[in-house]
TIKOL-729419 format. One record per residue (C-alpha): residue in one letter; z negated, x, y negated. Coordinates in steps of 0.02 Angstrom, whole numbers, plus 50000, padded with zeros to 5 digits. Layout:
<atoms>
+------+-------+-------+-------+
| code |    zz |    xx |    yy |
+------+-------+-------+-------+
|    A |     Z |     X |     Y |
...
+------+-------+-------+-------+
</atoms>
This chain:
<atoms>
+------+-------+-------+-------+
| code |    zz |    xx |    yy |
+------+-------+-------+-------+
|    X | 50000 | 50000 | 50000 |
|    X | 50052 | 50074 | 49834 |
|    X | 49932 | 50028 | 49696 |
|    X | 49994 | 50111 | 49538 |
|    X | 49914 | 49979 | 49427 |
|    X | 49737 | 49996 | 49489 |
|    X | 49600 | 50064 | 49378 |
|    X | 49574 | 50239 | 49446 |
|    X | 49425 | 50328 | 49369 |
|    X | 49372 | 50508 | 49341 |
|    X | 49227 | 50580 | 49441 |
|    X | 49165 | 50755 | 49401 |
|    X | 49069 | 50866 | 49523 |
|    X | 48971 | 50994 | 49425 |
|    X | 48896 | 51140 | 49518 |
|    X | 48726 | 51181 | 49443 |
|    X | 48696 | 51356 | 49384 |
|    X | 48740 | 51471 | 49241 |
|    X | 48855 | 51386 | 49117 |
|    X | 48847 | 51216 | 49203 |
|    X | 48800 | 51123 | 49044 |
|    X | 48944 | 51202 | 48949 |
|    X | 49067 | 51158 | 49089 |
|    X | 49006 | 50979 | 49096 |
|    X | 49010 | 50958 | 48907 |
|    X | 49190 | 51021 | 48905 |
|    X | 49238 | 50901 | 49044 |
|    X | 49156 | 50751 | 48961 |
|    X | 49250 | 50790 | 48801 |
|    X | 49417 | 50803 | 48891 |
|    X | 49422 | 50635 | 48979 |
|    X | 49336 | 50471 | 49017 |
|    X | 49223 | 50534 | 49156 |
|    X | 49136 | 50386 | 49237 |
|    X | 49033 | 50474 | 49370 |
|    X | 48952 | 50646 | 49372 |
|    X | 48888 | 50720 | 49535 |
|    X | 48765 | 50863 | 49512 |
|    X | 48781 | 50980 | 49661 |
|    X | 48706 | 51149 | 49708 |
|    X | 48817 | 51301 | 49686 |
|    X | 48892 | 51374 | 49846 |
|    X | 48762 | 51471 | 49943 |
|    X | 48617 | 51380 | 49861 |
|    X | 48515 | 51275 | 49983 |
|    X | 48452 | 51142 | 49865 |
|    X | 48451 | 51085 | 49685 |
|    X | 48301 | 51116 | 49574 |
|    X | 48242 | 50987 | 49449 |
|    X | 48247 | 51111 | 49304 |
|    X | 48432 | 51146 | 49330 |
|    X | 48484 | 50969 | 49373 |
|    X | 48388 | 50874 | 49239 |
|    X | 48492 | 50926 | 49087 |
|    X | 48652 | 50885 | 49180 |
|    X | 48588 | 50712 | 49228 |
|    X | 48534 | 50681 | 49048 |
|    X | 48702 | 50739 | 48979 |
|    X | 48800 | 50627 | 49098 |
|    X | 48695 | 50474 | 49059 |
|    X | 48709 | 50503 | 48872 |
|    X | 48897 | 50498 | 48896 |
|    X | 48881 | 50331 | 48988 |
|    X | 48929 | 50408 | 49155 |
|    X | 48834 | 50371 | 49314 |
|    X | 48735 | 50526 | 49364 |
|    X | 48719 | 50563 | 49550 |
|    X | 48624 | 50698 | 49643 |
|    X | 48699 | 50783 | 49795 |
|    X | 48600 | 50747 | 49952 |
|    X | 48424 | 50732 | 49881 |
|    X | 48369 | 50553 | 49851 |
|    X | 48192 | 50608 | 49810 |
|    X | 48256 | 50717 | 49668 |
|    X | 48372 | 50578 | 49613 |
|    X | 48224 | 50461 | 49596 |
|    X | 48118 | 50593 | 49510 |
|    X | 48253 | 50628 | 49380 |
|    X | 48296 | 50443 | 49361 |
|    X | 48474 | 50479 | 49410 |
|    X | 48585 | 50332 | 49453 |
|    X | 48600 | 50377 | 49635 |
|    X | 48643 | 50502 | 49770 |
|    X | 48795 | 50567 | 49862 |
|    X | 48776 | 50606 | 50048 |
|    X | 48884 | 50737 | 50133 |
|    X | 48942 | 50731 | 50315 |
|    X | 48805 | 50764 | 50441 |
|    X | 48760 | 50719 | 50621 |
|    X | 48625 | 50600 | 50556 |
|    X | 48721 | 50524 | 50411 |
|    X | 48673 | 50347 | 50459 |
|    X | 48488 | 50392 | 50458 |
|    X | 48508 | 50483 | 50292 |
|    X | 48593 | 50331 | 50219 |
|    X | 48450 | 50219 | 50275 |
|    X | 48320 | 50335 | 50198 |
|    X | 48416 | 50351 | 50035 |
|    X | 48439 | 50164 | 50020 |
|    X | 48255 | 50134 | 50053 |
|    X | 48206 | 50264 | 49922 |
|    X | 48328 | 50206 | 49787 |
|    X | 48332 | 50020 | 49823 |
|    X | 48479 | 49905 | 49802 |
|    X | 48499 | 49955 | 49620 |
|    X | 48532 | 50137 | 49659 |
|    X | 48703 | 50206 | 49702 |
|    X | 48718 | 50280 | 49877 |
|    X | 48889 | 50354 | 49910 |
|    X | 48940 | 50437 | 50072 |
|    X | 49066 | 50564 | 50132 |
|    X | 49092 | 50530 | 50317 |
|    X | 49204 | 50680 | 50343 |
|    X | 49348 | 50633 | 50458 |
|    X | 49250 | 50498 | 50550 |
|    X | 49332 | 50330 | 50518 |
|    X | 49196 | 50247 | 50621 |
|    X | 49056 | 50317 | 50512 |
|    X | 49149 | 50269 | 50353 |
|    X | 49171 | 50090 | 50412 |
|    X | 48994 | 50073 | 50481 |
|    X | 48909 | 50137 | 50325 |
|    X | 49019 | 50035 | 50210 |
|    X | 48968 | 49882 | 50309 |
|    X | 48787 | 49937 | 50294 |
|    X | 48802 | 49935 | 50104 |
|    X | 48863 | 50106 | 50047 |
|    X | 48927 | 50094 | 49869 |
|    X | 49078 | 50203 | 49902 |
|    X | 49155 | 50312 | 50036 |
|    X | 49230 | 50482 | 49998 |
|    X | 49367 | 50583 | 50080 |
|    X | 49383 | 50768 | 50043 |
|    X | 49487 | 50924 | 50065 |
|    X | 49352 | 51056 | 50043 |
|    X | 49398 | 51226 | 49972 |
|    X | 49310 | 51311 | 50117 |
|    X | 49437 | 51242 | 50241 |
|    X | 49568 | 51374 | 50279 |
|    X | 49713 | 51257 | 50316 |
|    X | 49716 | 51179 | 50143 |
|    X | 49879 | 51084 | 50160 |
|    X | 49822 | 51006 | 50323 |
|    X | 49656 | 50958 | 50245 |
|    X | 49743 | 50880 | 50094 |
|    X | 49862 | 50782 | 50205 |
|    X | 49717 | 50715 | 50307 |
|    X | 49621 | 50665 | 50150 |
|    X | 49774 | 50577 | 50080 |
|    X | 49801 | 50485 | 50244 |
|    X | 49620 | 50426 | 50248 |
|    X | 49627 | 50366 | 50068 |
|    X | 49785 | 50267 | 50103 |
|    X | 49712 | 50192 | 50262 |
|    X | 49551 | 50142 | 50173 |
|    X | 49637 | 50066 | 50022 |
|    X | 49748 | 49958 | 50131 |
|    X | 49603 | 49879 | 50226 |
|    X | 49436 | 49890 | 50135 |
|    X | 49363 | 49830 | 49970 |
|    X | 49223 | 49958 | 49958 |
|    X | 49281 | 50089 | 49831 |
|    X | 49341 | 50258 | 49891 |
|    X | 49333 | 50427 | 49804 |
|    X | 49460 | 50564 | 49835 |
|    X | 49372 | 50732 | 49818 |
|    X | 49442 | 50905 | 49781 |
|    X | 49581 | 50849 | 49665 |
|    X | 49654 | 51006 | 49587 |
|    X | 49807 | 50956 | 49485 |
|    X | 49907 | 50816 | 49409 |
|    X | 50022 | 50796 | 49559 |
|    X | 49875 | 50762 | 49673 |
|    X | 49803 | 50642 | 49546 |
|    X | 49964 | 50542 | 49538 |
|    X | 49982 | 50536 | 49726 |
|    X | 49804 | 50485 | 49762 |
|    X | 49795 | 50354 | 49625 |
|    X | 49955 | 50275 | 49691 |
|    X | 49883 | 50282 | 49868 |
|    X | 49738 | 50173 | 49810 |
|    X | 49594 | 50290 | 49771 |
|    X | 49467 | 50210 | 49654 |
|    X | 49401 | 50376 | 49588 |
|    X | 49469 | 50553 | 49584 |
|    X | 49340 | 50691 | 49596 |
|    X | 49368 | 50858 | 49510 |
|    X | 49252 | 51003 | 49547 |
|    X | 49182 | 51101 | 49399 |
|    X | 49142 | 51259 | 49497 |
|    X | 49008 | 51381 | 49447 |
|    X | 49143 | 51515 | 49434 |
|    X | 49245 | 51417 | 49306 |
|    X | 49235 | 51447 | 49119 |
|    X | 49217 | 51290 | 49013 |
|    X | 49399 | 51303 | 48959 |
|    X | 49455 | 51286 | 49139 |
|    X | 49343 | 51135 | 49166 |
|    X | 49418 | 51055 | 49011 |
|    X | 49594 | 51095 | 49071 |
|    X | 49567 | 51019 | 49243 |
|    X | 49491 | 50858 | 49179 |
|    X | 49623 | 50840 | 49042 |
|    X | 49765 | 50864 | 49168 |
|    X | 49697 | 50733 | 49288 |
|    X | 49657 | 50612 | 49146 |
|    X | 49833 | 50630 | 49078 |
|    X | 49908 | 50600 | 49251 |
|    X | 49804 | 50442 | 49271 |
|    X | 49862 | 50375 | 49104 |
|    X | 50044 | 50402 | 49154 |
|    X | 50022 | 50330 | 49329 |
|    X | 49925 | 50177 | 49275 |
|    X | 50037 | 50149 | 49125 |
|    X | 50187 | 50145 | 49242 |
|    X | 50117 | 49986 | 49322 |
+------+-------+-------+-------+
</atoms>
């Protein structure tokens, strides 16, 4: 199902660490970012409140929903809007714990990896969105992107629960995924990026969305 007219939103994943606030500020100034996920930098086990709090505050001041990666206790402590859960063997249990901690008013989004069964089951259980990714750590990047695109298309054709396409890196991907039916496109603001690169990425995806949606 091609859905060029749907309202496809921007979702920014900001890796906490040195320069994170500057990267996020640049991204928020470059496009209408609706969701900000605060995540630990690669190699860091868990977020700390002192590094996550200013990012949550900045996102919420910009009227974006602020999510915390994996830690519903920290999300509640920081009064974030919700949590994003990554693939794991006990994803269903993690979802149940997160929902109990955050209540029905909190956002609990899930990335079920390549498991269609888990995506469907958790959406039926009440997950606020499902995510499909093509992580940078995967060596066969083209294969990972093709699989993500296939899952987005499959989901959009059948389900009403919103889906997020992660690891969007350029305007071509943005166009393709928006047309495939993704509700949100997630751009990673990596700890290694200067603010100018964060601004460039968000601006490119935002521009692509305006063109794609305007074409409908």
